[in-house]
N, C-alpha and C positions, 0 to 999 in steps of 0.2 A: 504494500500500500504506500501511497505517496504521503500519508500523514494528513491528508485533507479529509474533513468530515463530509459525508454525503449530504446533499441538499435534502432537507426534510420540510415538508409542508405541515404546518401546525394543524391539528385536527381537533374538532370539538369532541368532548367526551360524550355528550348527549345532544339530542335535538337536531340531529342531522337530517336534511331533507334530500331524498333521492329522487331525481327527475329522469324519466325516460324520454328520449326524443325519437321521432319517427318522421320519415318522408314517405308519403303515400300517393298513389294514383290508381283509380279504378280497382279497388280491392274488394268490392262487394262480391259475395259468393265465394270468397277464397278463405283466408284464415284470419281476417281482421278482427272479427268479433271474439274468436277464441284467444287471439294474441292479446287484445285489450283486457280481456277478463283475467288472463294469466298474469300480465304485467301489473294489473291493479291489485293483485294479491300481495305484492312486495314492494312496489314503488309508492311514493307519496303523491306524485303527479306525473302527467304525461303532456308533452308539448308536441304538436303535429303540424307539419306543413303539407298541405294538399296541393298537388301539381295539376290543377284544373281537371279534376275527376268529372266524368260525365255520367256516373252512376250514383248510387246511394252511399258512397264512401263517406262523404261529409256528414250525412245524417247518422251513420253508424258511429263515427268518431264523436259527434256531439252528444250522443246518448250515453257515452261512457262517463261516469261521475268523476273519474280521475283526470280526464282531459281538461286542463286548466287554460290552455291556449291552443287555438286552432287557426292557423293562417291559411286562407283560401286564395290561391292564385287564380286569376281569371283566365290567364293565358298559360299554355303549357311551356315550361322552361326546361324540359328534359335535356335539350342540347347544351344547356349551361349548368351542368350539375354542380360546379363550383359555386355558382350563385345560389342554387337551392340549399346547398349545405351551409353557406354563410347565413342565409335567411333563417334556417333552422337553428343555428347556433345563437344568433341574435335573439330570436324568440325565446329560446331557453334561458339565456342570460337575464332577460326581463323578469323572469320568475324568481331570480336569485337563489338558485339551487346550491347545495353544499357539495 
C-alpha cells in the first residue's frame, strides 16, 4: 500500500432513502407491473422517465404508490440515450435520495 487512506463517503446510520430509477417505453403487457411491485417491496421511491410511450405504460407507472416522479417525454428520444439518462439522473436528484 502507498500509505494513502481510501476515499470513504460518510454514510448515515439510519434514515437512508433508497431510490430506484427507470427509463421506460411501451412496457404495457410485459413485466412492468411485476417489476414495480417487486421494487416497491424494498425501495423507498421510484423515479421514471417515459420515452413517449404510446400504450398504457404511463398509467401503469402512475398507479404505483412508490413512483414519486414520472417524467413524460412527448417526443421519442431513443436516438439520444445520453440525454435520456441525464434527464433520469436529474429527476432522481430532485428527490434527494441517499
